[in-house]
C-alpha positions in Angstrom: -1.7 -19.4 -17.1 1.9 -19.5 -15.9 3.2 -20.0 -19.4 1.1 -17.1 -20.6 2.6 -14.9 -17.8 6.1 -15.8 -18.9 5.4 -15.0 -22.6 3.3 -11.8 -22.0 5.8 -10.4 -19.5 8.7 -11.2 -22.0 10.2 -13.5 -19.4 10.3 -10.9 -16.7 8.5 -13.4 -14.5 9.7 -17.1 -14.7 8.1 -20.3 -13.5 11.5 -21.5 -12.1 12.4 -18.2 -10.3 10.8 -16.5 -7.3 9.6 -13.0 -8.1 8.5 -10.0 -6.1 4.7 -10.2 -5.6 4.2 -6.4 -5.8 6.1 -6.2 -9.1 4.0 -9.1 -10.5 0.7 -7.6 -9.2 1.5 -4.2 -10.7 2.4 -5.7 -14.0 -0.6 -8.1 -14.0 -3.2 -5.4 -13.2 -1.8 -3.1 -15.9 -1.5 -5.9 -18.5 -5.1 -6.9 -17.9 -6.2 -3.3 -18.1 -4.6 -2.9 -21.5 -5.8 -6.3 -22.7 -9.4 -5.3 -21.9 -9.1 -2.2 -24.0 -8.5 0.2 -21.1 -7.1 3.7 -21.4 -6.5 6.6 -19.1 -10.2 6.9 -18.2 -11.1 5.4 -14.8 -14.1 3.6 -16.2 -12.4 2.2 -19.2 -11.9 -1.3 -17.7 -13.1 -3.4 -14.8 -9.5 -3.2 -13.4 -9.6 0.5 -13.0 -13.2 0.5 -11.8 -12.3 -2.0 -9.1 -8.8 -0.9 -7.9 -8.0 2.6 -9.0 -8.1 5.5 -6.6 -6.8 9.1 -6.7 -4.2 11.0 -4.7 -3.1 14.6 -4.6 0.7 15.0 -4.0 2.0 18.2 -2.5 5.7 18.6 -3.0 8.3 21.4 -2.3 11.9 21.3 -3.0 14.3 21.9 -0.1 17.4 24.1 -0.3 20.8 22.5 0.2 21.8 22.1 3.9 25.2 23.7 3.4 23.7 27.1 2.4 23.4 29.8 5.1 20.0 31.0 6.2 20.0 34.1 4.0 20.6 32.0 0.8 17.9 29.5 1.9 15.4 32.3 2.3 16.2 33.7 -1.1 15.8 30.3 -2.8 12.5 29.6 -1.1 11.1 32.7 -2.8 11.8 31.4 -6.3 9.3 29.4 -8.4 11.4 26.3 -8.3 11.0 26.0 -4.5 7.3 26.8 -4.3 4.9 24.0 -3.4 3.6 22.1 -6.4 0.3 20.1 -6.5 -0.1 17.1 -8.7 -3.1 14.7 -9.0 -2.0 11.1 -9.3 -4.1 7.9 -9.8 -3.0 4.7 -7.9 -3.7 1.0 -8.1 -2.2 0.5 -4.6 -1.0 2.6 -1.7 2.6 2.2 -0.5 3.1 2.2 3.3 6.4 3.0 4.9 7.5 1.1 8.0 9.4 2.9 10.8 13.1 1.9 10.9 13.8 -1.3 12.9 15.8 -1.0 16.2 19.6 -1.1 15.8 20.2 -2.9 19.1 19.3 -6.2 20.6 17.5 -6.8 23.9 19.1 -8.2 27.1 18.6 -11.7 25.9 20.7 -10.9 22.8 17.7 -11.4 20.6 16.5 -9.0 17.9 13.7 -6.8 19.1 10.7 -7.2 16.7 8.9 -3.8 16.8 5.2 -3.4 16.2 3.3 -0.5 14.6 -0.5 0.0 14.2 -1.8 0.1 10.6 -3.4 3.5 11.3 0.0 5.0 12.2 1.5 4.2 8.8 -1.7 5.1 7.0 -1.3 8.6 8.4 1.1 9.2 5.5 -2.1 9.9 3.4 -3.8 12.4 5.8 -2.7 15.4 3.8 -0.8 16.9 6.7 2.1 14.6 7.5 5.3 15.5 5.5 8.1 13.2 4.6 11.5 13.9 3.1 12.5 12.2 -0.2 16.2 12.4 -1.1 18.0 11.8 -4.4 21.7 12.1 -5.2 21.2 15.8 -6.1 18.4 17.3 -4.1 15.7 16.7 -1.4 11.9 17.1 -1.6 9.3 17.3 1.1 6.1 15.5 0.1 2.6 15.0 1.6 -0.2 13.0 0.2 -4.0 13.4 0.4 -6.5 10.8 -0.7 -9.2 12.2 -3.0 -10.9 9.0 -4.2 -11.1 5.6 -2.6 -11.6 2.5 -4.8 -14.1 -0.3 -4.1 -11.1 -2.6 -3.5 -8.0 -1.1 -1.8 -4.6 -2.7 -2.1 -2.0 -1.8 0.5 1.7 -2.5 -0.2 3.9 -2.5 3.0 7.4 -1.7 1.9 9.6 -4.2 3.8 12.7 -4.4 1.6 15.3 -1.8 0.9 18.1 -2.3 -1.6 21.6 -0.8 -1.6 24.7 -1.4 -3.6 25.6 -4.6 -1.8 22.5 -6.4 -0.4 18.8 -6.3 0.4 17.6 -5.6 3.9 14.2 -6.6 5.3 12.3 -4.7 7.9 10.7 -7.2 10.3 8.2 -4.8 11.9 4.8 -6.4 12.7 1.9 -4.3 11.5 -1.1 -4.5 13.9 -4.3 -4.4 11.8 -7.9 -5.2 12.4 -9.4 -7.7 10.0 -12.8 -5.9 9.8 -14.1 -2.4 9.8 -10.9 -0.4 9.0 -12.2 3.2 8.9 -10.3 5.5 6.5 -12.6 8.5 6.9 -10.2 10.2 9.3 -7.7 10.5 6.5 -10.1 12.3 4.2 -10.7 16.0 4.0 -14.3 17.2 4.6 -15.3 17.5 1.0 -13.9 14.1 0.0 -15.5 12.5 3.1 -18.8 14.0 2.0 -18.4 12.3 -1.4 -17.8 8.9 0.2 -20.8 7.5 1.9 -18.8 4.5 3.1 -15.1 4.5 3.9 -14.8 1.3 6.0 -13.0 -1.7 4.6 -12.7 -5.4 5.5 -9.7 -7.6 4.8 -10.0 -10.1 1.9 -6.4 -11.3 1.3 -3.1 -11.0 3.1 0.3 -11.8 1.5 3.1 -12.6 3.9 6.8 -12.9 3.5 8.8 -15.3 5.8 12.5 -15.7 6.1 15.5 -14.0 4.5 15.1 -11.1 2.1 17.4 -12.4 -0.6 15.7 -13.8 -3.7 14.9 -17.5 -3.4 15.7 -17.7 0.3 12.4 -16.4 1.7 8.9 -17.8 1.1 5.5 -16.3 0.6 2.1 -17.3 2.1 -1.3 -16.0 1.3 -4.3 -15.7 3.6 -7.6 -15.7 1.8 -11.2 -15.2 3.1 -13.8 -17.6 1.8 -16.8 -15.2 1.9 -19.3 -17.9 1.6 -18.4 -19.5 4.9 -16.5 -16.6 6.5 -13.5 -18.9 7.1 -9.9 -18.0 6.5 -7.5 -20.3 4.6 -3.7 -20.2 4.2 -2.2 -21.1 0.8 1.4 -21.9 0.2 2.1 -23.5 -3.2 -0.3 -26.4 -3.4 -0.8 -26.6 0.4 -4.1 -25.2 1.8 -5.1 -25.2 5.5 -7.8 -23.5 7.5 -6.4 -20.8 9.8 -7.8 -18.8 12.7 -8.3 -15.1 12.0 -6.3 -14.2 15.1 -3.2 -15.8 13.5 -3.3 -13.6 10.5 -2.4 -10.4 12.4 0.8 -12.0 13.8 2.4 -12.4 10.4 4.8 -10.1 8.5 2.2 -8.7 6.1 3.5 -7.6 2.7 0.5 -6.9 0.5 -3.1 -6.6 1.7 -6.4 -6.4 -0.3 -9.4 -4.8 1.3 -13.1 -4.6 0.2 -15.0 -1.4 0.9 -18.3 -2.0 2.7 -21.4 -1.2 0.8 -23.4 1.6 2.3 -26.8 0.6 3.6 -29.7 2.4 2.0 -31.5 4.8 4.2 -34.9 3.6 5.4 -37.6 5.2 3.3 -40.2 7.2 5.2 -43.7 5.7 5.3 -46.8 7.8 5.2 -49.3 7.5 8.0 -52.8 6.6 7.2 
């Protein structure tokens, strides 16, 4: 399989070089989708049926900050600066971590912040706006989930690249392993279309160490559904792990399974 990955990816992923798991996962899912004869239709392959959801992206361009208020108001009335709505399918959701603290505590140690998973999932509640800057303009965007997949992949963006080096955000994400309810991020009509919006964790990919390529290491936590036990995999090493230890790690990619809605009990006729 590893040799096939090297060939099919045109040597983008090498056996002897450490790659980025999210880059590999994105390529792997799309490559499988195409190989299975998939197209743009959601039901054209098992990959899309399993992992693909749908977002609506609301975006509005912001006027340059150096303009005076009168010029800004005039620009906001033009078509270019009106809010635009775009439907976008996804295979995974990207979650943004809050910036890490700049200062150390009284013991001269770096403070490792923590954030609840529900806080960073609020990005997709359709209300919260975030500014996205490029070298020439700035855009405010908000995201609304319209369709949840049977298996949800969350990508926690830990690394930022600049001209000189890669930085890693060490923030610990506090997440429950079972019963993560996403219904609060759905608008009423979408919530009505989803009988079940609760998910359970199946897999958790963790990054340890320095952010530079080849310096850090990756571990994977996998649930064995037959026994309900969790196992940690790193290369060829496999050990059993307590579920409580999973939440203490620097999660990077997570895969959740949506719970199956229980059928409503049928009414029985009285004799």
